[in-house]
C-alpha positions as CSV (number, residue, x, y, z in Angstrom):
1,X,102.1,92.5,68.1
2,X,104.8,94.0,65.8
3,X,107.5,91.4,64.9
4,X,110.6,91.6,67.5
5,X,114.0,89.7,67.5
6,X,114.3,86.9,70.6
7,X,117.4,86.0,71.6
8,X,117.9,82.9,73.7
9,X,121.4,83.1,75.4
10,X,122.7,79.8,77.2
11,X,124.3,81.4,79.8
12,X,123.8,84.8,82.0
13,X,126.7,86.7,80.9
14,X,125.5,86.1,77.1
15,X,121.8,87.6,78.3
16,X,123.3,90.8,80.0
17,X,125.8,91.3,76.9
18,X,122.3,91.5,74.7
19,X,120.8,93.9,77.0
20,X,121.2,97.5,76.2
21,X,121.4,100.1,79.0
22,X,120.1,102.9,76.6
23,X,117.3,101.0,74.6
24,X,114.1,100.8,76.5
25,X,112.9,98.6,73.7
26,X,114.9,95.8,74.7
27,X,114.0,93.6,77.7
28,X,114.6,90.5,79.5
29,X,111.9,88.0,79.7
30,X,111.7,84.9,82.1
31,X,108.0,83.9,82.6
32,X,106.5,86.8,80.7
33,X,103.1,86.6,82.7
34,X,103.0,90.4,82.8
35,X,105.1,91.5,79.7
36,X,103.2,89.4,77.4
37,X,99.9,91.4,78.5
38,X,101.5,94.5,78.1
39,X,102.5,93.3,74.4
40,X,99.3,92.2,73.7
41,X,97.7,95.8,74.4
42,X,100.1,97.7,72.6
43,X,101.6,98.9,75.6
44,X,104.9,97.6,74.8
45,X,106.4,97.1,71.2
46,X,110.1,95.6,71.9
47,X,112.6,95.4,69.2
48,X,114.4,92.2,71.0
49,X,113.1,90.0,74.1
50,X,116.0,88.3,75.7
51,X,114.9,85.1,77.2
52,X,116.2,83.7,80.6
53,X,114.9,80.0,79.9
54,X,118.4,78.5,79.0
55,X,120.8,80.2,81.4
56,X,122.4,78.1,83.7
57,X,120.2,76.0,85.9
58,X,121.6,77.4,89.3
59,X,119.5,80.4,88.8
60,X,116.5,78.2,89.3
61,X,117.5,76.3,92.3
62,X,116.1,76.9,96.0
63,X,118.7,76.2,99.1
64,X,118.8,76.5,102.5
65,X,122.2,77.4,104.4
66,X,123.1,75.6,107.6
67,X,123.1,79.0,109.6
68,X,119.2,79.0,108.6
69,X,119.6,81.6,105.7
70,X,117.9,80.9,102.2
71,X,119.0,81.5,98.7
72,X,116.2,81.7,96.3
73,X,117.3,81.6,92.2
74,X,115.5,84.6,90.2
75,X,114.7,81.5,87.6
76,X,112.7,79.7,90.3
77,X,108.9,79.6,89.3
78,X,106.4,80.8,91.9
79,X,104.8,77.5,92.2
80,X,108.6,76.2,92.8
81,X,108.8,78.6,95.6
82,X,105.4,77.9,96.8
83,X,106.3,74.0,97.1
84,X,109.7,74.2,98.4
85,X,110.3,72.8,102.0
86,X,113.3,74.5,102.2
87,X,111.1,77.9,101.9
88,X,108.8,76.5,104.3
89,X,111.4,76.0,107.0
90,X,112.9,79.2,106.9
91,X,110.2,81.6,106.0
92,X,106.7,79.7,106.1
93,X,104.8,83.4,105.9
94,X,106.1,82.9,101.9
95,X,104.6,80.0,101.3
96,X,101.0,81.4,102.9
97,X,101.2,84.1,100.9
98,X,102.0,82.2,97.6
99,X,98.4,80.3,97.9
100,X,96.3,83.7,97.2
101,X,98.9,84.9,94.5
102,X,97.1,85.5,91.3
103,X,96.4,81.7,90.3
104,X,98.1,78.4,90.0
105,X,98.4,79.1,86.4
106,X,100.4,82.2,86.7
107,X,102.3,80.5,89.7
108,X,103.8,77.8,87.2
109,X,104.8,80.4,84.6
110,X,105.9,83.4,86.8
111,X,110.0,83.7,88.1
112,X,110.8,85.5,91.0
113,X,113.1,87.8,89.2
114,X,110.2,89.2,86.8
115,X,107.8,89.4,89.7
116,X,110.2,91.6,91.5
117,X,111.7,93.7,88.3
118,X,108.3,94.6,86.9
119,X,108.0,97.0,89.8
120,X,104.3,96.9,90.1
121,X,103.4,98.2,93.7
122,X,100.2,95.5,93.7
123,X,102.4,92.6,94.0
124,X,102.3,90.1,97.2
125,X,106.0,89.2,97.7
126,X,107.8,92.5,97.8
127,X,106.3,93.5,101.2
128,X,106.6,89.9,102.2
129,X,110.2,89.6,101.2
130,X,111.1,93.2,102.6
131,X,109.9,92.5,106.0
132,X,112.0,89.6,106.1
133,X,115.4,91.5,105.4
134,X,115.7,90.0,102.3
135,X,118.2,91.4,99.4
136,X,118.3,91.0,95.7
137,X,121.9,90.1,94.2
138,X,121.9,92.0,91.1
139,X,124.5,91.5,87.9
140,X,125.3,93.9,85.2
141,X,128.2,94.6,83.0
142,X,129.9,96.0,85.5
143,X,129.8,93.0,88.1
144,X,127.5,92.3,91.0
145,X,125.8,94.2,93.6
146,X,123.2,93.9,96.5
147,X,120.0,96.0,96.7
148,X,117.5,95.6,99.8
149,X,114.1,94.4,98.7
150,X,112.7,97.5,100.3
151,X,115.1,99.7,98.4
152,X,114.7,98.2,94.9
153,X,111.8,100.4,94.3
154,X,112.0,104.0,93.3
155,X,108.2,104.8,91.7
156,X,105.1,103.3,90.5
157,X,106.2,100.4,88.1
158,X,110.0,101.7,88.5
159,X,113.0,100.0,90.1
160,X,116.4,101.1,90.7
161,X,117.7,98.4,88.3
162,X,119.6,99.7,85.1
163,X,118.1,98.2,81.8
164,X,120.9,96.1,81.4
165,X,121.0,94.6,84.6
166,X,119.1,91.2,86.0
167,X,118.2,90.0,89.5
168,X,119.8,86.6,89.9
169,X,119.1,85.7,93.4
170,X,117.2,86.9,96.6
171,X,118.7,85.9,99.6
172,X,116.6,85.8,102.9
173,X,118.2,85.8,106.4
174,X,117.5,83.6,109.0
175,X,114.2,84.3,110.4
176,X,115.0,82.9,114.1
177,X,113.6,84.4,116.9
178,X,111.4,86.7,114.2
179,X,107.5,85.9,113.6
180,X,106.2,87.3,110.1
181,X,102.4,87.7,108.9
182,X,101.3,89.4,105.5
183,X,97.9,90.5,105.3
184,X,96.1,91.9,101.7
185,X,92.8,93.2,101.4
186,X,91.3,92.8,97.9
187,X,87.8,94.0,96.7
188,X,87.2,91.7,94.4
189,X,88.3,87.7,94.5
190,X,90.7,86.5,97.1
191,X,93.6,86.0,94.4
192,X,93.1,89.5,92.7
193,X,95.3,92.3,93.2
194,X,95.2,93.7,96.7
195,X,94.0,97.2,97.7
196,X,96.4,96.9,100.3
197,X,99.3,94.6,101.5
198,X,100.8,94.9,104.9
199,X,103.5,92.5,105.9
200,X,105.1,92.8,109.7
201,X,107.8,90.9,110.9
202,X,108.5,91.1,114.6
203,X,110.6,89.6,117.6
204,X,109.1,90.1,120.8
205,X,111.5,90.1,123.9
206,X,110.2,89.7,127.5
207,X,106.6,90.6,126.6
208,X,107.9,93.9,124.7
209,X,108.8,94.4,120.8
210,X,112.3,94.2,120.1
211,X,112.2,94.9,116.8
212,X,110.1,95.3,114.0
213,X,109.8,95.6,110.2
214,X,106.4,97.0,108.9
215,X,105.7,97.3,104.8
216,X,103.0,98.7,103.1
217,X,102.3,98.4,99.0
218,X,99.3,98.3,96.8
219,X,97.6,101.3,98.8
220,X,100.7,103.5,97.7
221,X,102.6,104.3,94.8
222,X,105.5,102.4,95.2
223,X,106.5,99.4,98.4
224,X,106.8,101.8,101.5
225,X,108.6,101.0,105.0
226,X,106.9,102.6,107.8
227,X,109.7,103.8,109.7
228,X,107.6,106.4,111.7
229,X,105.3,103.7,113.0
230,X,108.0,101.1,113.7
231,X,109.4,103.8,116.4
232,X,106.1,103.7,118.1
233,X,106.6,100.0,118.6
234,X,110.0,99.2,119.3
235,X,110.8,98.6,123.2
236,X,107.2,99.0,124.0
237,X,105.0,96.4,125.8
238,X,103.0,94.8,123.0
239,X,99.4,94.9,124.1
240,X,95.9,96.0,122.1
241,X,96.6,99.4,123.3
242,X,99.9,100.0,121.6
243,X,98.6,98.1,118.4
244,X,95.5,100.9,118.3
245,X,98.3,103.6,118.6
246,X,100.5,101.7,115.7
247,X,97.3,101.7,113.3
248,X,96.9,105.5,113.8
249,X,100.5,106.2,113.0
250,X,100.2,104.0,110.0
251,X,97.1,105.9,109.1
252,X,98.9,109.4,109.4
253,X,102.3,108.1,108.1
254,X,101.1,106.2,104.9
255,X,100.8,107.9,101.7
256,X,98.0,106.4,99.8
257,X,96.4,106.8,96.5
258,X,93.3,106.6,94.8
259,X,92.6,104.0,92.3
260,X,90.3,101.6,90.6
261,X,90.3,99.5,94.1
262,X,89.4,102.3,96.2
263,X,89.8,105.8,97.4
264,X,92.6,107.3,99.3
265,X,90.4,107.7,102.4
266,X,89.2,104.1,102.1
267,X,92.6,102.7,102.0
268,X,93.7,105.0,105.0
269,X,91.2,103.5,107.1
270,X,92.2,99.8,105.7
271,X,95.7,100.6,107.0
272,X,94.5,101.3,110.4
273,X,92.8,98.7,110.5
274,X,95.0,95.8,108.8
275,X,98.4,97.0,110.6
276,X,96.7,96.2,114.2
277,X,95.6,93.2,112.7
278,X,98.8,92.2,111.5
279,X,100.8,93.4,114.8
280,X,98.2,91.6,116.9
281,X,98.6,88.0,114.9
282,X,102.5,88.7,114.5
283,X,102.7,89.2,118.1
284,X,101.0,86.1,118.9
285,X,103.3,84.0,117.0
286,X,106.5,85.4,118.6
287,X,105.0,84.7,121.8
288,X,104.4,80.9,121.0
289,X,107.4,80.4,119.1
């Protein structure tokens, strides 16, 4: 690796001031699980890294609101989130997802903010958080703004964040009345990057699907909401026939890509099958809750 400056600010504002909107070789680093691999391989050669390890502890906390909402600090480790009672009470699908997200060594080090800001379309958390209606709280020199997780990603390894902006928190709304599941299909080990990720959250009212959020990742260039397929589902009686139609709709709607984990035609078939499975399981959970 080439030499670089390591800055260790003690406050969030100091960290933001050390970033440079015009210089792509200045980056923040929290856990560094992805960034260090990029540096070791020579893909990224920074001239300055701004460590977030010493900023205020508030950005590592997980808090549950009295109204059933959840606020997760962007510097919370993935293991911290995995074992959080607050997370389990509000959104148990996050805890279940964590069990097969990479491995425990990575989860002990990686941070939520970095996981999202990296922009990798294969990550498991973005589709799950998006299906829950979560939003990122982002801070920069001009102040604070909110971005829905589903709107955070603009392309392959690209986000809408400016280079001098940092994710500070992720807010998850109350999940009362919602049932959520996440399915990932891997072509290698269970904790590997998926060939397809499907996250589904829905509400069932009198046997019909009142509302639904359906997200796809890994098989597409970026996290994508299946809006047309959601329209097929809303207001319809939950049934195997409906889920079959939704699977066919999702297969037609999703713009899947070829990569080392499978061809586009293979992934299209995965979309059809896994959307149906996700809807079936989520609807059962909604009926039982």
